[in-house]
C-alpha positions as CSV (number, residue, x, y, z in Angstrom):
1,M,-47.5,19.2,-120.7
2,H,-48.6,15.9,-121.5
3,H,-46.6,14.0,-124.4
4,T,-48.0,10.8,-124.1
5,L,-50.9,8.6,-123.0
6,T,-48.4,7.8,-120.5
7,E,-47.0,10.7,-119.0
8,H,-50.7,12.1,-118.5
9,A,-51.7,8.1,-116.8
10,R,-48.7,9.0,-114.5
11,C,-49.8,12.7,-113.6
12,V,-53.3,11.5,-112.9
13,Y,-52.6,8.7,-110.8
14,G,-49.0,8.6,-110.2
15,D,-46.4,5.7,-111.1
16,E,-45.2,3.2,-108.3
17,Y,-41.4,2.9,-110.3
18,R,-41.0,6.3,-110.8
19,P,-41.4,9.5,-109.3
20,T,-44.9,11.5,-110.7
21,P,-43.4,14.5,-112.8
22,E,-44.1,18.0,-112.1
23,C,-46.6,19.2,-114.3
24,D,-49.1,22.5,-114.7
25,R,-51.4,21.1,-116.0
26,G,-54.9,20.0,-114.3
27,H,-54.9,16.7,-113.8
28,D,-58.9,15.5,-113.4
29,E,-59.8,11.6,-114.4
30,A,-62.4,13.1,-116.9
31,S,-59.4,14.1,-119.1
32,F,-57.6,11.3,-118.8
33,L,-60.4,9.4,-119.8
34,E,-61.3,12.0,-122.8
35,E,-57.8,10.7,-124.2
36,L,-57.6,7.5,-123.7
37,T,-60.7,6.9,-125.3
38,F,-59.7,8.5,-128.2
39,A,-55.7,6.9,-128.5
40,D,-54.2,4.5,-130.3
41,P,-53.8,1.0,-129.8
42,D,-49.8,1.3,-129.3
43,A,-50.1,4.1,-127.1
44,V,-52.6,2.3,-124.7
45,L,-50.4,-0.6,-124.9
46,A,-47.5,1.4,-124.0
47,M,-49.5,3.0,-121.5
48,L,-50.9,-0.2,-119.0
49,R,-47.1,-1.9,-119.6
50,E,-45.2,1.2,-119.0
51,L,-47.3,1.6,-115.8
52,S,-48.0,-2.5,-114.7
53,P,-45.1,-4.5,-115.5
54,H,-46.7,-7.0,-113.9
55,L,-49.6,-6.9,-114.4
56,V,-50.3,-7.1,-110.8
57,D,-48.8,-3.8,-109.6
58,G,-49.0,-0.4,-110.2
59,H,-50.8,2.8,-109.4
60,L,-53.9,2.7,-112.5
61,P,-57.4,2.1,-110.7
62,V,-58.4,-1.3,-111.8
63,R,-61.3,0.0,-114.0
64,M,-59.0,2.2,-115.7
65,R,-57.1,-1.3,-117.0
66,N,-60.2,-3.0,-117.7
67,L,-60.9,0.2,-120.0
68,A,-57.7,-0.1,-121.1
69,Y,-57.8,-3.2,-122.5
70,R,-60.9,-3.1,-123.8
71,L,-60.4,-0.4,-125.7
72,V,-57.3,-2.1,-127.3
73,L,-59.4,-5.7,-128.0
74,L,-62.1,-3.6,-129.6
75,Q,-59.3,-2.1,-132.7
76,C,-56.9,-5.8,-132.4
77,P,-59.7,-7.4,-132.1
78,D,-57.6,-11.0,-133.5
79,E,-53.9,-10.9,-131.7
80,P,-54.5,-13.7,-129.2
81,E,-51.6,-12.4,-127.4
82,L,-53.8,-9.6,-126.6
83,L,-56.2,-11.6,-125.7
84,R,-54.5,-13.3,-123.2
85,E,-53.2,-10.6,-121.5
86,A,-56.3,-8.8,-121.0
87,A,-57.7,-12.3,-119.6
88,D,-54.7,-11.9,-117.4
89,N,-55.7,-8.2,-115.7
90,L,-58.7,-9.7,-115.6
91,Y,-57.8,-13.0,-113.4
92,L,-56.4,-10.7,-111.4
93,H,-58.8,-8.0,-110.9
94,G,-61.6,-10.8,-110.4
95,P,-63.6,-13.3,-109.8
96,S,-66.8,-11.2,-111.8
97,W,-64.7,-10.8,-114.6
98,D,-64.1,-14.9,-114.7
99,G,-66.0,-15.9,-117.5
100,I,-64.9,-13.6,-119.3
101,A,-61.2,-13.6,-119.1
102,A,-62.3,-17.5,-120.6
103,D,-64.1,-16.4,-123.1
104,L,-60.9,-13.8,-124.3
105,R,-59.0,-17.6,-123.7
106,R,-61.2,-19.6,-125.6
107,R,-61.4,-16.6,-128.6
108,A,-57.5,-16.3,-128.8
109,D,-57.0,-20.7,-128.9
110,A,-59.6,-20.6,-131.7
111,L,-57.8,-18.3,-133.3
112,D,-54.3,-19.8,-132.8
113,S,-56.1,-23.0,-134.0
114,G,-56.6,-21.0,-137.8
115,V,-60.7,-21.2,-136.8
116,T,-61.6,-18.5,-138.4
117,S,-64.8,-17.7,-137.6
118,A,-64.6,-17.2,-133.9
119,A,-66.3,-15.9,-131.2
120,P,-66.5,-12.3,-131.1
121,L,-65.0,-10.3,-128.2
122,P,-67.7,-11.0,-125.4
123,G,-70.2,-7.7,-125.3
124,T,-70.3,-7.2,-128.8
125,P,-72.4,-8.7,-131.9
């Protein structure tokens, strides 16, 4: 049984740094997506950072990394370092997402400079 989102991801996708644990649960992407969708930001960040500690590594698919960062940013939209981390992830797996990554960096810079009316996250009203 999975006790954390990280354990669930490790069972579904594997882990570059640790063996996949023995588990008696089914490992389908749909159940992982459901858990990811409703996970709190700390659980999602723990999963991202443990399974891909250097951003360019790990077995977590790019589409899952992008979704995970998107979900975290929707819950924590005003954290400049997190915005930059998400932007770095997009730059590494782009170039089709370079514009979004640049927008995230601009938002982080605006927040750092104390601009209170920083533009919303790309794709949000």
